[in-house]
FIGU-595069 format. One record per residue (C-alpha): z, y, x; residue in three letters. Coordinates in Angstrom, 3 decimals. Last residue first. Example, Ala and Ser with C-alpha at 12.3 -4.5 7.8 and 13.67 -1.06 7.14 Angstrom:
residues 2
pz py px residu
7.140 -1.060 13.670 SER
7.800 -4.500 12.300 ALA
This chain:
residues 327
pz py px residu
20.280 -55.118 59.540 GLY
19.531 -57.669 56.842 ASN
22.912 -57.263 55.153 LEU
22.849 -53.479 55.354 GLN
19.238 -53.320 54.200 ASP
20.013 -55.632 51.280 GLY
22.836 -53.319 50.207 LEU
20.465 -50.348 50.479 PRO
18.075 -52.318 48.218 THR
15.311 -54.418 49.702 ARG
11.902 -54.263 48.043 ALA
10.129 -56.074 45.222 TYR
6.913 -55.025 43.481 LEU
5.909 -56.058 39.952 VAL
2.175 -55.640 39.292 VAL
0.626 -54.959 35.899 ARG
0.835 -51.190 36.281 GLY
3.501 -50.566 38.875 HIS
6.691 -52.339 37.855 ARG
9.548 -51.784 40.272 THR
11.971 -54.346 41.638 ARG
15.211 -54.214 43.554 GLY
16.468 -56.521 46.269 VAL
19.934 -57.434 47.533 LEU
21.475 -56.751 44.131 ARG
22.869 -60.312 43.720 THR
20.705 -60.859 40.638 ALA
17.674 -59.519 42.522 PHE
18.193 -61.891 45.448 LEU
18.592 -64.795 43.015 VAL
15.447 -63.866 41.098 GLY
13.599 -63.370 44.372 LEU
14.368 -66.989 45.257 HIS
12.980 -68.270 41.969 GLN
9.916 -66.029 42.154 SER
9.071 -67.251 45.648 VAL
8.984 -70.861 44.440 ALA
6.824 -69.917 41.472 GLY
4.422 -67.940 43.650 PRO
3.687 -71.179 45.534 THR
4.159 -71.454 49.298 VAL
2.173 -70.373 52.376 GLY
4.708 -67.751 53.392 LEU
2.264 -64.847 53.552 ARG
0.462 -66.012 50.427 ALA
3.743 -66.401 48.530 ALA
4.845 -62.923 49.559 LEU
1.582 -61.423 48.308 GLU
1.791 -63.240 44.980 THR
5.434 -62.260 44.407 THR
4.555 -58.631 45.031 SER
5.548 -56.494 47.998 ALA
7.495 -53.297 48.622 PRO
7.933 -52.537 52.337 GLU
10.724 -53.756 54.617 ASP
10.749 -56.774 52.323 LEU
9.905 -59.492 54.830 MET
13.478 -59.912 56.113 ALA
14.782 -60.490 52.574 LEU
12.106 -63.093 51.981 LEU
12.988 -64.905 55.205 ARG
16.697 -64.931 54.286 ALA
15.907 -66.260 50.814 LYS
13.822 -69.133 52.182 PRO
16.244 -69.993 55.058 ALA
19.478 -70.249 53.076 GLY
21.576 -67.244 52.146 LEU
24.509 -67.391 54.575 LEU
23.143 -69.773 57.199 GLN
19.775 -68.027 57.087 GLU
21.559 -64.709 57.568 LEU
23.322 -66.082 60.647 ASP
19.970 -67.169 62.090 ARG
18.359 -63.796 61.579 ARG
15.105 -63.914 59.667 ALA
11.630 -64.008 61.191 PRO
8.943 -61.814 59.582 THR
6.328 -64.162 58.212 PRO
3.233 -64.566 60.391 ARG
0.089 -63.255 58.794 PRO
-2.980 -65.478 58.330 ALA
-5.667 -63.281 56.754 PRO
-3.885 -60.208 58.201 SER
-2.741 -57.852 55.452 MET
0.701 -57.084 56.911 GLY
-0.668 -54.388 59.201 ALA
-2.050 -52.621 56.133 GLN
1.398 -51.355 55.149 GLY
0.551 -47.719 54.426 ARG
-2.669 -46.661 52.725 ALA
-4.997 -44.191 54.424 PRO
-5.948 -41.225 52.187 TYR
-8.467 -40.446 49.456 MET
-8.395 -37.076 47.702 ILE
-10.205 -36.690 44.376 THR
-11.481 -33.534 42.705 PRO
-13.505 -33.939 39.487 PRO
-17.203 -34.705 40.128 HIS
-20.185 -32.492 39.266 GLU
-19.043 -29.434 41.217 ASP
-19.027 -31.630 44.300 SER
-16.922 -31.882 47.433 ILE
-15.712 -35.409 48.050 SER
-12.371 -35.785 49.771 THR
-10.867 -37.225 52.917 VAL
-7.331 -37.777 54.225 ALA
-7.294 -39.644 57.509 GLY
-8.537 -42.813 59.201 THR
-10.105 -44.148 56.019 ALA
-10.935 -47.680 54.902 PHE
-7.772 -49.299 53.534 CYS
-7.562 -46.788 50.702 THR
-4.998 -44.802 48.750 PRO
-6.276 -42.641 45.858 VAL
-4.880 -39.202 45.044 PHE
-6.170 -37.669 41.800 VAL
-6.394 -33.953 41.010 LEU
-6.935 -32.932 37.401 GLY
-9.705 -30.752 35.997 ARG
-7.119 -28.083 35.167 ARG
-8.814 -25.482 37.343 ALA
-8.890 -27.517 40.563 VAL
-10.494 -24.524 42.230 GLU
-12.054 -25.821 45.418 ILE
-12.520 -23.628 48.482 GLU
-14.672 -24.771 51.394 ILE
-13.870 -23.219 54.769 ASP
-16.505 -23.011 57.466 HIS
-17.710 -24.925 60.519 ASP
-16.189 -28.237 59.432 ALA
-15.993 -30.869 62.161 TRP
-12.235 -30.570 62.732 ASP
-11.429 -31.013 59.044 ARG
-7.996 -29.751 58.002 ARG
-7.260 -30.551 54.367 ILE
-5.408 -27.643 52.781 THR
-3.425 -27.712 49.538 LEU
-2.982 -24.146 48.280 VAL
-0.300 -22.998 45.823 GLY
1.565 -20.926 48.375 ASP
1.797 -23.672 50.985 ALA
0.819 -27.327 51.310 TRP
-0.720 -28.790 54.472 HIS
-2.707 -32.000 54.812 LEU
-4.202 -33.111 58.132 ARG
-0.943 -34.857 59.057 GLY
-1.591 -37.363 56.300 ASP
0.110 -38.632 53.140 LEU
3.591 -37.833 54.446 ASP
2.749 -34.142 54.798 THR
1.446 -34.102 51.224 PHE
4.569 -35.753 49.833 LEU
6.970 -33.571 51.804 ALA
5.333 -30.418 50.439 ALA
5.240 -31.833 46.902 ALA
8.936 -32.599 46.504 GLY
11.647 -34.534 48.318 ARG
13.126 -37.120 45.919 GLU
10.557 -37.389 43.132 ALA
7.519 -36.796 45.349 LEU
8.855 -39.175 48.003 ILE
9.459 -41.880 45.385 ARG
5.967 -41.486 44.012 SER
4.572 -41.837 47.517 ARG
6.403 -45.131 48.090 HIS
5.365 -46.551 44.714 VAL
1.760 -45.539 45.447 VAL
1.853 -47.293 48.820 ASP
3.287 -50.442 47.274 ALA
0.415 -50.553 44.794 HIS
-2.117 -50.208 47.627 LEU
-0.467 -53.004 49.612 VAL
-0.230 -55.110 46.442 PRO
-4.009 -54.742 45.911 ARG
-5.059 -55.469 49.478 ALA
-3.931 -59.110 49.666 ARG
-5.369 -60.170 46.277 PRO
-8.430 -58.034 47.156 TRP
-9.205 -59.901 50.381 TRP
-9.027 -63.468 49.096 ALA
-11.467 -64.241 46.256 PRO
-12.389 -60.677 45.164 ALA
-13.733 -59.317 48.451 LEU
-16.623 -61.456 49.678 CYS
-18.462 -63.352 46.954 ARG
-17.462 -61.444 43.801 GLU
-17.343 -57.989 45.374 TRP
-20.570 -58.353 47.334 TYR
-22.316 -59.716 44.244 GLU
-21.161 -56.716 42.204 ALA
-22.268 -54.292 44.935 VAL
-25.714 -55.896 45.055 ALA
-26.052 -55.831 41.251 ASP
-25.034 -52.155 41.093 ALA
-27.517 -51.208 43.816 ILE
-30.294 -53.259 42.191 ARG
-29.633 -51.616 38.805 GLY
-29.705 -48.122 40.301 LEU
-32.951 -48.971 42.073 LEU
-34.554 -50.149 38.822 GLY
-33.502 -47.005 36.980 ALA
-34.726 -44.816 39.836 PRO
-38.208 -46.451 40.039 ASP
-40.125 -44.535 42.740 SER
-36.637 -43.993 44.134 LEU
-36.682 -47.514 45.569 GLY
-38.774 -46.556 48.578 ALA
-36.380 -43.789 49.629 ALA
-33.364 -46.029 49.068 LEU
-34.648 -49.009 51.065 PRO
-35.992 -46.627 53.778 GLU
-32.733 -44.830 54.475 PRO
-32.907 -41.201 53.298 LEU
-33.427 -38.662 56.080 VAL
-31.651 -35.677 57.606 ARG
-28.665 -37.817 58.721 ASP
-26.245 -34.880 58.375 HIS
-26.996 -32.941 55.177 PRO
-29.629 -35.479 54.044 LEU
-27.621 -38.658 53.532 HIS
-24.945 -38.191 50.887 THR
-26.373 -35.262 48.899 ASN
-29.756 -37.012 49.040 GLU
-28.334 -40.117 47.393 LEU
-26.699 -38.191 44.544 GLU
-29.745 -35.990 44.029 ARG
-32.077 -38.988 43.841 ARG
-29.812 -40.825 41.398 LEU
-29.502 -38.012 38.869 ARG
-32.710 -38.904 37.007 GLU
-31.336 -42.419 36.537 PRO
-28.544 -41.142 34.242 PRO
-25.439 -42.935 35.570 LEU
-24.420 -45.663 33.100 SER
-24.631 -48.421 35.730 ARG
-21.961 -46.642 37.761 VAL
-19.663 -46.476 34.731 ARG
-20.116 -50.221 34.225 ALA
-19.094 -50.675 37.859 LEU
-15.743 -49.057 37.104 GLU
-15.153 -51.332 34.129 SER
-16.101 -54.323 36.291 HIS
-13.705 -53.471 39.106 PHE
-10.610 -53.028 36.999 ASP
-9.009 -49.652 36.496 PRO
-5.378 -49.108 37.523 PHE
-4.362 -45.435 37.201 PRO
-7.068 -44.795 34.581 THR
-10.492 -43.104 34.752 ALA
-10.662 -43.638 38.513 PRO
-12.998 -41.062 40.119 ARG
-16.263 -42.867 40.627 PRO
-16.686 -44.906 43.854 PRO
-20.441 -45.100 43.522 LEU
-21.068 -41.651 42.055 PHE
-19.971 -39.823 45.202 ASP
-22.543 -41.572 47.396 PRO
-20.984 -43.058 50.539 VAL
-20.055 -41.064 53.637 ASN
-19.742 -42.803 57.016 LYS
-20.242 -39.507 58.929 ASN
-23.427 -39.968 60.975 SER
-24.923 -43.171 59.596 THR
-24.431 -42.544 55.889 ALA
-23.376 -45.660 53.990 VAL
-25.562 -46.840 51.084 LEU
-28.114 -48.235 53.524 SER
-25.646 -50.943 54.558 ARG
-25.715 -52.448 51.067 LEU
-29.510 -52.341 50.803 LEU
-30.080 -54.011 54.169 VAL
-27.226 -56.469 53.588 THR
-28.760 -57.980 50.459 ASP
-26.255 -60.837 50.576 LEU
-26.055 -64.009 52.696 ARG
-24.763 -62.014 55.681 GLU
-21.729 -60.967 53.652 PHE
-20.578 -64.525 53.077 GLY
-20.703 -65.401 56.775 PRO
-19.055 -62.035 57.699 ARG
-15.957 -62.328 55.515 LEU
-13.653 -63.851 58.163 ARG
-14.825 -61.536 60.915 ASP
-14.457 -58.483 58.686 LEU
-11.020 -59.698 57.587 TRP
-9.815 -59.896 61.164 GLU
-11.147 -56.373 61.750 THR
-9.267 -54.825 58.810 GLN
-6.376 -53.324 60.777 LEU
-8.867 -52.166 63.412 PRO
-10.802 -49.931 60.993 TYR
-13.698 -48.266 62.814 SER
-14.429 -51.342 64.928 GLY
-17.726 -52.113 63.237 PRO
-19.558 -49.022 61.854 HIS
-22.256 -50.294 59.484 LYS
-20.435 -53.435 58.373 TRP
-16.983 -51.869 58.293 MET
-18.299 -48.844 56.359 ARG
-19.142 -51.247 53.542 LEU
-15.373 -51.356 52.968 SER
-15.654 -47.859 51.487 LEU
-17.758 -49.193 48.631 MET
-15.572 -52.189 47.824 ALA
-12.388 -50.143 48.184 GLU
-13.747 -47.491 45.832 GLN
-14.722 -50.202 43.378 LEU
-11.169 -51.592 43.452 PRO
-9.740 -48.147 42.636 SER
-6.011 -47.424 42.732 ILE
-4.652 -44.235 41.157 ALA
-2.170 -41.469 41.896 PHE
-1.699 -38.380 39.734 THR
-1.687 -34.581 39.826 ALA
-0.558 -33.192 36.442 SER
2.411 -31.177 37.732 ALA
0.334 -29.761 40.576 LEU
-2.447 -28.639 38.266 ASP
0.066 -27.070 35.869 GLU
1.706 -25.123 38.680 THR
-1.763 -23.930 39.652 SER
-3.604 -25.654 42.434 LEU
-6.119 -24.127 44.832 ARG
-7.603 -26.885 46.969 PHE
-8.755 -25.591 50.350 LEU
-11.046 -27.780 52.433 HIS
-11.098 -26.773 56.080 MET
């Protein structure tokens, strides 16, 4: 088990963040371990032609074979709640080259016992290898993830953080941690992550370094990196991924509700079981964001939906009145 010891100050300063670079790196698990993330399988199939034109040998080598780990420095702990991909990648490029070998060995050697050949060969020139890794990840992001996948994933991750923040405010830390993942347990100032494969307990003193929770589409349970060199971060599966299909079907609205509100507004109200952005709703409906915005404005004015700003994204969700009408 991993045991995080949190003081009252540590708990009060714990935050949530969203990391596009983390999602890029963890998504590489799909290509090395197909079938691991069923909710993302349609996207894997759709992105495969673009991925196969990249340096797939190098990209796949970054993921450990036995446990799907990726090097801790590649998805760096988010420096802000909503960093952009390129600012995060700039931090990767700034890694002192002399640290690269240790970072890669810490990922691969404990379980796989060997460094993948592209990494082992490249370490004769650490600075050059670091540059090739960063360039390959950047190309993967620009060609595969940024055009269509990230615009669908980002609002899901934002919505998850809004949901967790609400739980923390309304029900407290114990309820929050239990809701994040059944492997998490909070008691007496200790946050425990149960790991079935671990043969001994690992204790981590947060010690005012800050604890950040980061939702992801590429984990089956709460996971963390254990390193004295990196501040503590816990990644956990994001809610709402089922709605990320490349061609999702809009939730049908009741016929009587369509007659009352009109079909577009009734469909939007039915779709807002979970918070969603204007852009996400427009993609799911196959219409323009402007058209969705007009209908959401009416639903908001009539108090059937509420909205919450999360960073630069505005998320809409049904209000209790909207739930009653939609129910």
